[in-house]
Structure formats: C-alpha cells, structure tokens
N, C-alpha and C positions, 0 to 999 in steps of 0.2 A: 438851723437846717437849711442847706443850700439848695436841695432838690425836693420838690413836692409835685404831686400830680392830683388835680381835682377832676374827678370823673363826672362830667355833665351828661354824657351818653356813652354807654359801653357796648352797644350793639347786641343786647340780648333780644332774641326773637325779632320783632320788627322795629326795634329801637335803632336810631342812628348813632354814629360815632362823633363825639365832641369831647376833647380832653384839654384841660387847661394846665399847662406845665410851667412851673416856676423854677428858673435856674438863676440863683442869686437874685439880682435886682430885676431880671427880665421875666416878663410874663408872655408866654407863647401859646397860642391856640393851635392845636393839632386837629385839623378837619372841623367841619361844622355841618353835620348831617342830621340835626334835630329840627323838628318843625317849629317848636316853641323855643325862642332864644331868650325868654324872660329870665330864666335862672342865670344865664350868662350876663345879661344886663344888670341884674341885681348884684352879681359878684363884682363887676367892674365899678359900680356905684359905691359899694361899701369899701372896696380896696382900690389899689392903683389900677389904671386903665391897661388895656392890652398893648403890647409893643408890636406884635405882628401875628399873622396867621399863615400857617403852612398847610397846603391842600395836597393830599397824597394822590387823589385821582378824582375823576368826574362822576362816579356813581352817586345817585341821590342820597344813599345812606351815609355818605361822607361829605356831601357838598350842598344839599338842598337848602340849608339855612344861611348860606353865604350872601344871598341877595338881600335878605332882611338885615343881616349884619352890616353890609355895606351901606344900606340906606340909613341905618342908625349912626354909623361911624364912617362917613365917606372918606376920611383921611387915614383910616387904618390900613397899613400896608398888608396886602394879601399876595402870597407868592405860590407859584406852582410851576411845573414844566410847561414848555410852550404848547405841547399837544393838549395837556389838560386844560390850559387856559382857553383853547379853541373849542373844546368839547363842553365846557361848563354851561353855556347858554341852553343846551338841550334840557337842562333841569327846569327851565322856566319858559316853555314854549308859548305860554299865554302872554308873555311880554315881547315876543318876537316882532309883532306888528308895531311895537312902540319904540323900536330901535334902541334896545338895551345897550347902554354904553359899557365897553369892557372895563372891568375894575381889577383884574388880576394881573400882577406883574410876573414876568417869566424869569426863570433861573436856568442856567445851562447845567447839563449833567456832568458829573465827575470833576467839578471845579469848585474848590472851596471859595465861598463868597462871604465877606464880613458884612452882615446886615446891621448890626449894632456894635458899639464899642465892646470888644471882648467876646462877641457872639458870632460864630462862624457856622454856616450851613453848607452842606454838600449833598447833592442829589445823586442817587443811583437808580437806574431802571429797575422796577420791581416785578416785571411781568404782569400777568392778570388782565391788564387793559392797556391799550395804547396810551402812553403818557404817564402811566402810574409810576410813582416814585417812592423810594425809601429815603428818609432824611437822616443824615448823621449831623447832629448838632453839638458843637463844641463851645463851652463857656470857660473863659479864663478868669478866675478870681485872683485876688492877691495871694491867696493861700495855695491853690492848686488848680489844675485843669479838670473840668468835668465833661463827660461825653454821654450823649443820649442817642440811641438809634430807634427810630420809629419806622416800622415796615409798611404801614398802611395794609392794604390787601396785597399779598405777594404770591408768586407762583414760581417754583424753580424750573419747571418743565416748559418747553416751547409749545405754543399753540399755533393756530394757522396764521394769525396776524401779529403775534407778539412773541418776542424772544423772552425766555425766562430770566429771572434775577441772576446776575453774575456772581455766584457765591464766592468765587476765588478772589474777587476784589474786596470782599468784606471779611475774609477769613482772618481770625486772630486779632481783630481790632480791640477786643476786650472793653466794650463800653461799660460805663457805670450802670446804666439803665437800658434795658431793651423793652420796648413796648411792641407787642406782637399779636397778631390775630390768631385765633384758634378755631376757625369755622368748622373744621372737620374733626376736631378733637384728636383722639388716638386711633380713629378708624383707619384702616388700610384699604386703598382702592387700586384697581388695575391702572396700568399706564394710560395716559391720555389717548394715545393712538388706538389702543384696544377699545376704549370706550367709544371713540369716534366710529370705529368699524361696526360695533354693535348697533349704534344709533343709525348708521347708514343702512345696515341690513334690514332693520325694522321698517324703515321707510320704503325700501326696495320691495319688501314683501307686500306692504299695503298697496303700492302702485300696481303690482302684479295682480292684485285682487280687484283692480279697477276702483280703488278708493283714493280720494284726495286726502292730503295731510295738512293740518293746521298747526302751526308752531307759534304760540304766543310767547314772546320773550321781552326782557327789558329793552329799553330804547338803545342802550349802548352795550357793546361787548358781545354778548351771546348771540344776538341776532345776526350781526356781521360775521361772526365766527361760523355760524351754521351756514350762512350763504356761501362763504368761501369753501367750506367743507363740501357742500352739495355740488358746487361748480367743479371741484377738482377730484372728487372721489371716483374710483373706477366703476362703481355701480351706476353712475349717472352721466359720465362724460360721453358726449356724442348721442345721447338719448333724446328722442323727440318729446320733450318735456318742458312745461312752463313753470317757472318759479316766480310767484308774485310777491312783492314786498310792499307793505302798507304802513301808514302812520309815521310816528316819530322814528321807527327803525329805518325807514327810507331816508329820512332827513339825516340820520346818523351816517348812513352810507355816503351821502353827498359830502359830508364833512371829512370822512375818511379819505375820499378821493382827493380832496384839497390838501390833505396832510401826507400824501403818498411819499414825498422825500424823507419823511421821518420813520417810515416803516422798514422792516428788515429787507435785506438785499433780495431774498427769495421772492418776497411779495412784489418788489419793484420790477424784478425780472419777469414775473408773471404778467404784470400790467403792460410790459413792452409788447407783448404778443397779442393780448386781448384786453378789453376793458376790465377793470377790477370788479365791477358789479353790473352795471346796466349794459346788457348785451342781447340783442335780438338776432344776431347773426350766428353765433356759436351756440351749439346745443350743450347743455340745456339752456333755454332762453331765460333771461332774467328781466322781468318787467315790473314796472311800478303801477300799483293801483292809484289812479289819480285821486287827489284829496276829496273830490265829491263822490267818488264811487263807493266808498265805504262809510258814508254818512247816512244817517237815518232816512233823509229825504231821497236818497238814491241807492238804497240798499238793493233794490231789485236789479239795478244795472250791474252791480258787482256780482250778485248771485248768478245772473245770466251768463256772464263771462266765465265764471268759475265752473259752470255746469258743462261746458263744451267738452272737456277731456279731463281725466285725472291730473291733478296738478298739486303743487306745494305752495302754501301761503305762509309767509312770515309776517307777523303783525305785533302790535303792542300788546303786552299782557293785560292791559286794562280795557281793550276793545271787546265789546260783547260779541260772542261767537255767532249770534244769529245775524250779524252783518254779512256772513258768508254762506250760511246754509240754514234751512228751516228745520224745525224739530222733526218733520217727516223725512228729512234727508240724512239724518245722523248715521244711518247704516252705510252711507256712501262716503263717510269721512272717518278719519282717525285724528284725534287731537292728542298731541304729545306735549306734556308739561315738564319743565325742568324740575328735577328733584333737588330739594334743599336739605342736605343732611342735618339732622337735629331739629328741623323745623316741624311745624304741625302738618299732619296729613289732612288734605281736603277730602275726607272720606266720602262725602256726598258726591263729589265730582268723580272720584276714582271708582265709585260703584257702577258708573256707566260703562258699558262694554266697549264703547268707542273712545274712551279716555284712558291714556296710559302715561307713565312717567319715564324719564330717562335721566341719566347722570353723565354730564361732561364736566370733569373736574376743572375748576377755575382757581382753586386754592391748594395749598400743600396739605396732604393727608398727614396722619400722625408721624410716620417715619420721616417724611420730608421736613416737618416742623422741628423734630428733634435733631435732625441732621444740621439744620440751619443754626439752631441754638448752640450745639456743641462746637460748631465751627467759629461762631462769633464769640462765645465765652464771656457773657456779661456777668455782673454781680447780682443786680436785681432784674427780675422779669415781671412785667405786668401783662397778663393775658386779657384781651378784650375780643369782642366781635365773635359771638357764637352762642350756642345754647349753653346755659349755665351748667347743665350736666356734662356737656362735652368739655367745657373748660375745667370742670372739676376733675374729669378723667385725666387731663394733662397734669394738673397740679398734684395728682395722686401718684404719678410715676416716680418710683424711687430714684431712677437715674437723673431726674431733674431736682427732686427734693433734697438729695444729698449733695448737690453741687451748687445750687443757685438759691437766691432768696426770691420766693414766688409770691405773687399778689394777683387776686382775681376780684377787683372792686366791683361794687354795684353803683348805679347812678347816684350822685350826691356824696360819694365817699372821697375823703382826702387821704391820699397815700403818701406818707412820709418816707423818704428814701435816704436813710443814713448810709454814708459811704465808708467802708472799711471797718464798720462796727460788727460785733458778733450778733448774729441774727438767729432767733429761735423760731422755727417754722410753726405757725399756728396748727392746732389739731384739725384735721380734715376728716369728715365722716368716712368710715371705711365702706368701700363699695364692693368688697369681696364677700362672698357668701359660701359657707361650708355646708355641704350636704352629704347624702349617703347614696350608695349604689346597691341595688339588689337585683339578683338574677332569678328569673322565674321561667325556667324551661326554655320556651321559644322567644322570650322577650326580656328586656332589661329596663328597670325603672330607676330614674334619678330623682331623688327628693331634695328639695331646697326649703329653707325656712320661710315662713310667711312674710317676714320682714321685707323680702325682695319686692313684694307688691306695692310697697310705699314709694318705690322708685318711679319717677314720672314716665320713664320709658316703658314700664311694664305693660301699660294698656295697649300700646302698639304691638309689643312682642307677643302678648297673649291673645291677640285679636281673634285668631282662628283656632288656637289650641293645638296647632301642628308645628313641628320644628323639623329642621334638617340638620343632621350631624355629619361632620367630616373631620378627618385627622389633619392636624397641622403640626408636623413633627411628632413629638411625644404628647401633644395636647389635643384634646377633643373639643372642637368648637361647635356650639349650637347656634343655629340661625332660624329665626321665625319665618314661616311661610305666610305670605300675604294672601288675601282673598283672590286677587287677580292671578297670582302664580298658580293657585289651586285650580282656578277655572280654565287657565290656558295650559296647564301641565300636559305635556305630550304634544301640544300643537306645533311645536317648533321642530319636530322630527323631520328629517329630510325625506322627501318623496319626489320621484321624477315628475316633472311638470306634465308629462303626457299620460301619466297613470290615472285611470279612472277610479279613484278611491275617495273616501269621505274628506280626507285632508285637502283635496283639490276641488271640492264641491262648493258652489256658491252658498249653499244653505248650511254649511258646517260651522257652527260658532259655539264656543264654550263647551266643547266636547259633546254637543247635542245636535240632532238633526232638526232643522226648522223649515223643511220643505213639506207643505201641507198635502202634497200629492203622494208623499212617501208613507209607507206603513210604519216607518220608524219615527214619524213626526213627534217631536217633544221628548224622545227617548235619548239616553246617553249612548253614543256609538263610538267605536274605535276608529282612529284616523285611517287605518288601512281597510276599513269596511267598504262595501259597495251595495247599491240598490239599483233597480231598473230605471228610476227617474233621476239619475245622476245628471247634474249640470255643471260643467267646468267653470272654474273661476276665471279662465281666460276665454273670451268669446272667439268665435271663428275668425281667422285672419289676424289674430293677436299673438305674438310670440312672447316668450318669457322675459325678454329684455324690454318689453313695453312698447314695441314698435310694430307697425303694420308689416306683415310678411310680404306684402306686395310692393312695399316701398323700397326703392333703391338706396341702401345706406352705405 
C-alpha cells in the first residue's frame, strides 16, 4: 500500500486537525492543530520519523500544536506560505515576550518545489484567511506517480481581505486522493455579500437605538474582516462613530498591515487613500484600546471610555464581557456572536435578550463543496473538519457516492487508499425518513417516525416545537424556528423613523411594553401601536444616521 492516512485529529466539534500521510517511503504531517501531541510522538517512536510538516493556515485548530512539535523535533522541516509563517506566532502570545524564534520555512505559490527526492509540493491560495494554502503533493515511485490534494480550510468566494480559491487552476487535475473540509455539510447559504449586508443592517439598527455593539471574534480572520466591512459599508462610512479594537485581534491587525503587499489589489488601493485599520481622521474612527484598559485592574477606565457614545467593540472571543460593561448596563449593549453551523448552541447565552448570533460564511457551503469536487475529480475523498452529522450528510449524497471512494475517519483511524482498485462503499445509515400527510379542514399534519428523534440535531430542531415551511421548486422545506426568532418576530418590520409607534419606542422589547408608566406595561403589544407615554428610540437632536442634527456633516 503506497498511500495511507492516519487521522490524529479530524476536526470534530472542538478537535483540531492533524493528519499523518504516508506516500511511499515519505511520512508527511498535514497541519498540527491538536493540544496533545503525544499520539504523534508515539507514532514516530514506533515507526519511522516524520519527513516534513505542511501547514495550511494559521488558525489555532490547524496550527496550535506546532510549537510543541518544533520544541520536540527542532530539525523537522515545517513549511507554509510566507503570510502563514508571519501569522503563526499569534497562536502563542504568551511566548511573545521571550522572542520566539521563527521555525517555519516559506514556500512560494504556484511553483512546484521538490522537498524530498521524488516528492514535490505546490501551493495554491485557498481563500478563507490571508496566507491559507491548498497543497498539491506529487510522489514519484518506481511504479507510478501518485498525487494528493489537501485543501485545508478553503473558500471559493472573495471576502473583504482575501480572494477566493482559484478553481480554474485546479480543474481536472484528477488527484488520487483529495482531503477536504466539510464544515457546512450539505447546507446551502446565501452569498457572502448578502450575509454581510444583513450583519451591517443589524448593527445599524442597534446604533440607531443608542446601543453599543460588542463583537467577540477569533484573533485572526473574522475580526479583521469585520473591521474592514464596518469601515467600507455604506451604513457606516462618514458616520460619527468609534470602532474600538482590543486584545489579540488588534495585534493581528498590526501584522496584517505589515503584510499589505501580499493582499489583493483592491485592499492595497484602499490603503493608498486611508490607513487600512487605525484611523482617527476618517469616519468611522478606528481606535485601539490600550493593553491596560481592558485588563481587570483597569476595567473601569475602559468602561468609562465606552460609555461616552454608542460604539462598536471588536475583541478576543475569550475576553470576559464585563471588561466592557456591567450587568446593569446590558440593555445598552448588543453582543453579536459568530454562528458555527453544526456546532453546539450556547443556549444559556442566547437566552439573553441582548445576545444574538450572525453568520458570515468563511467556508464553502454544500453546493460549493460539490462544485469543487466535481471540478477536481479525485478517486478517493477523505472528509474532515466538521460536525460528524454534517460530514455524514456529504457522504450520503448519491452524486458523490456513485463517483468517488468516500472516507470519513474518526481520530485514531488508519485509512488505506488503494489506487485503481474496485471499491465498495461502506453502508452508511439512512438519514431519510418517510412519513404521512393528513388534511384536517383548516390545517395539514405531517407525521414522521419516532426514529428521527435519535438524530443529534433533533434537540435543536424541536426546541420550540414550531417550524416554518416554504416551497423550493417542487419540494417543501421545513425549518425550525428558534426562541429568539419567535421573540423578535415582527420586530424587523419597516416603520418610518419619525412615526410615534411601539416599534420606535425605547421600551418596546420582545413584542412587549416595558415602560412602567404605561397602562400596557408587561403586556404584548403590536409594533404599530401607540400610547400617551411614548418615548422615541432616538433622542432629541439625533437623526436616523446616528449623527447630531446640528452638526455640519
């Protein structure tokens, strides 16, 4: 067997990615995003040592174990793109004061490089994150040539700071093995620009209601994308607004600025006219919370600065929210958390009225993943990185099962990859359920077998007991309604900003009136209702664009 893949970490739930690939006599590690590298050390002690490590990008779930690996094997070659090599140190900020020596060697894009005798590697930009790479690995044995394509995390669409993976350059390469992520499973999502507009509109609404917005994000990627979006979106350009950036997200911005020549031309053109991030001259102003202002000993200083006017704060997802506001101030804030499809819902947090989620796609959805696979046309496909149920959805697709040899390993599994042999697909549990439809006068009932409740996703689907149905061609699609959707249903109806109605009242939340002076206090009210103690969400002298009406703009 010339090709084998040992899965040491496959990215299920919070697990990182770490794959040990054997191609002939060569042993190649694809990413090292696991906290505990002892299984890898045991593997190298019992068998031959590693030849090299390839790092797809700098996110922790793909890279956080590299420092421990380098300390154990300082002579082991570790390769990545130049941008990834510069971003990697953000995974070990606790070592920053100790002058961590660079240990990652860089490879150019779109150029085949022979790293070992008979072993050639070529990098392709993968989208998703600056510096993210897909690797085409070619191994020439005495008998034949073998090829492996490892995508890492990839995205075909362009985002604000990263161009998408160039599918045309990989079309028809027909690798023997494709190792691909399946974060979003078969789900279909709107285009990235549409999701950005929805996100920007929600923040715009919060600011118009005199609320500040807290955006906890990972240190790399999403935080910088959001900052670029907020600076360039028409809802915010020219507005008298402060955007504060804190923690490691701010440090990531600094490194992005240093790497500006590697960014898309559109981003470089933007930076010629105004600073990429830090800018107190052009509105909205982008400012850094100094390192001491968000620490526990100086929390009060940060809070006092953020109380001055409604603002936006982008910070590390691990920073406690009470660094920025007190429990008594929650009604003056909106916390927006990134949604992770297939991940666990933090129901306790989302039950809070001032906490919501949003989705900005950073990976390919189901149609995008299938498009990539059909263009590349591999023999074997190994799906990693995603909820096991989402990955199972992909391997259940007839259009994939009938054409390719599919594998969804769990950690600790050895996948043998025979090339050219007849392959019988393993039996995969059926996720289709047959039911019945009954019409009862004014309503219709759809009954399904109880076996569907054994599916891990059922608990989230049945949380409220309410669903929404819509036609998609000739098919009827059912979607569960979350608690938050039910509470806010109807609150997004458009009303003129100068109309004195409940929708524009400070005390209208969750479809109820919370003004103790009103006779309707505590009762459910309609958005277009009115009472004598109405108080507008925009104070006197404040227009809908969030600026003082007396100010010369």
